[in-house]
N, C-alpha and C positions, 0 to 999 in steps of 0.2 A: 718757789720763786725762781724765775729765769734770770740768773745773773750773767753779766757780760764780763768776761775775764780777758785781759790783754796779757799776752806773754811775749816779751821782746826777746829776740835771739832764738826763736823757736825752731829754726832750721839747723841750728848747731847740734853738737853731740849731746850735751846735757839738755838743752832746750827742747829738742825733738822728743826726748823721753818724757819730759814734763808735759808737753802738749798732748802726746798720746795718752798719758795717764789721766789727764783731765777730761779728754774727749770720751774715753771709755768709762771712767769712774763716775763722771757727773754728766749724764746725757741731757739733763735739763739746763745745763749751763751752755752759753755760747762762748766758744773759745776763739779768740782772735790772735793769730800768730803774726807778729810784725818783725820782719827781718830784711836787711839790706842785701842779703845773698852775696856777701863778699867771699873771700877764700874759706872762711870758717863755716859758712852756711850752705846746706845742700838739701833741696826739696826731695831728693831721693830718700832721705831719712824718714819722710812722712808719706810715702806712696800708699801705705796701707790705710791711711785715714784721710787722704786728701778729699774724698767725696763724702765725708761724714756730714750729716745734716746740721750739726752744731759746730762746724769748723769753717773759718774764713782765714785765708792768707792775705796779708797786706804787705806789699813790697815797699819798704821805705827805710830811710836812714834816720836813726834817732837824733842825729846832729842837725837835721833840717827842721828847724823850729816851726816854720810856716806849715809844712806838711803835717807835722805832729799835731799842731794846734787844730788843723782842719779835721784830722782823724779823731781827736778827742772830742771835738764839738759834734761830729757826726754820730759817733757810737756811744758816748756817755758811759764809759766803763765803770763797773762797780769795784773792780780790783785790778791791780797790776802786779805781775811777777816779772821783775827786770833781770833778764839773763843775757842781754846783749853785751858782748865784749869781744875784743880781739887781743890776743896775747901772742907775742912773738919776740924773738931775740934777733936783732939785726947785727 
């Protein structure tokens, strides 16, 4: 079965490792990486998998409910791994 997996925060340090693991370990799954690309996210972390057939990058902010609703309606994900976060000390 070709499952659709959404990984939020997939351009961050931990998220990029999870995205890469799923792309390589589950070639029959479609991996969607949703990231706002703020200071914590960097697509350079995923250069080695950016052209994988089972990978799609979605630039969006999880706080934008209208955009998130549109994405969820369009892709109908089977599972979500939520890793999006920003942690810093001011």
